N, C-alpha and C positions, 0 to 999 in steps of 0.2 A: 571668708565670703559670705554672704547674706542668702541665708535659706531660701527666702520666695525666688531670688535671683537664678538659684543652683535648680529649681524644681521648672521654671520659665525655660532657663536653657537645657535641660532636659528632655522638656517636651519639644523644643524645636528641633534638638537632634533627633528625638525620634521619629518625628514626622518630615523629616527632611528626602528618606527614600522613596516615601509614598510621593511627595508632592515631587520630586526630582524625575523619576521615572515617569516617561513620556508611554500612552498606550502603542503597543507595537500597531505596523503598519497595517490597515488589511491586507491580506492574501487576495492574490487576481487568482480566482480559479475559472478564468473564460477556457482557459485550453481543457479542459476535464468537462464540458459540457456532454459531449458523444458518451461518456459513459456515466454518467448520474442516474440513478435510480435502480430500479429491480432488474435482475435478468433470469432468464430460464436456460439453464444448460441445455443444448442441443447434442448433434452427434460429436463423439469424440472417441479417442482412444491414445494408448501409450503404454508405457511401462508395467502402470500398475493393472491394465487391462479397460476394457470399455466399461465407463460408469456407466449404470443404471439411471442416474436422477444426477441431477444438483443445482446449483444457482448461485449467485451471487446479487450484491448490491453495492453500490458507492453512494454515502449519505453525507451530508456535511454532520460536525457536531462544534461543539464548544463555539458556539455564536459565530459557526464559518470559517474557523480558524485551523480546523484539520478535515479532512474527509475520511472517513471509518469503511474500508471495505470489509464485508463479513460474506465467508464464501464454504460452501460445501461440496462434496462428492459423494454418493453412495455406489456401493461396487459389490454387486453381487458375489456368491459364493462360486468356486470354480474347485475342479478337483483338487485343488493342491493349496487354494484357499479359502479361511472362512469368510463371508459378509463381512463388509468393514465399511464406515463412514469416515472421510477426512474432513476436518474442520477448521477453518484459521481465520486470521482477525492482522487486518493490515491498517495502520493509522500514517495516512500522507500528510504530510506538512511540508511548510515552506520556510528555509531559513530566515530568521531576522531579516535581511538585506533584500529579499524576494529574490535573490539570482539563482538559487539552488532549491528544486523539489526533492525530497528524501521522504523514503516511507523505511517504516520497522512492521516486518512482519513476523507470527506467530503461528503456530500450529499446535494441532493435537497432539503430535506426534515428538512434542518437543523442540522443534527446530525454531531459531530465530534467524532473521536476515535483514541486513542492512541495506539497502537498496540508494540509487539515485535515479532521479527518472528524467526522461527526455521524450520531448515530441517531435516527429516528424511527419514526411509525407502531408503537407500542408495542415496538420492537425489534427490528422487521421490515425495515428497511428501515436501509441505510449509504449515508451521500453524502460522496463525496470531489469538496471544493472548491479548487481552486486560489488560490493568493494571489493577488489581486487588484492588489497593490503591485507584482509583475512583471512588468514591460512586454510588451507581445503579447497573445495571446488567451487566455483563460480557458477551462478545462476544469472538466468536472463528471463522476465515475464513478458510476454507482449500481447498488444491487444491491438487489433487493427480493424476500425472500421470499414464494412462494405458498403458497396451504393445501394443495397437494398438494409440499410441500418442494423444489419446482423455485425454481430463480430466474430472474429478468427483469433482465438485467443491459443500461444503456444509457450510453453515453458520448457526453456531447455539447460542444458548442466554440462559444465565443463570442467573436467579434474584436472589438477593443479597441471600447468604447462600446456594444455592439451585446448582444442578446440570444443564450440560447442556443439554437442548435439541434442536430437529434440527428444524430451522425455514423455510429453503428453500434449497432446494439442485437442482443440474442440472447437465449439460453435457457440455461440448464444445470440437469444432475442430478448429485447426489452420488453416485460411485461405490459 
């Protein structure tokens, strides 16, 4: 074969994936409007105890391809435990077909949780539900928008084969 022909053929083959790959359909984030922005934690409680402070944010990243939630809670010392801070990060994304929203959660305690996300109550409630095929407990994280535009937040845990029970609950107000 001709050397020039081989070079042209190689260049054509190398550019095929770039030319053939269509940009992903833009994600539809309209259901998330009620959660976007920065929030300050209000009253709350649960098994780790009463948080003394906290907050979270939901913001777009990667040119609106994902949502990033950053969250923290501060807990004062008790007679049994020293003061501590819980930090976490959640990446929310839509499947390429746009039919399913998923999230991956990471925290400073070493947890990683995969969630599927669904909305209900006319778009006023977002529920993150962990994958039941993963061994171990299941997790459910719920945000409920209230009439005063504050949020009720609930985090539930279900041991294998058992029902969900409330682990932490709280409120938040938009900054």
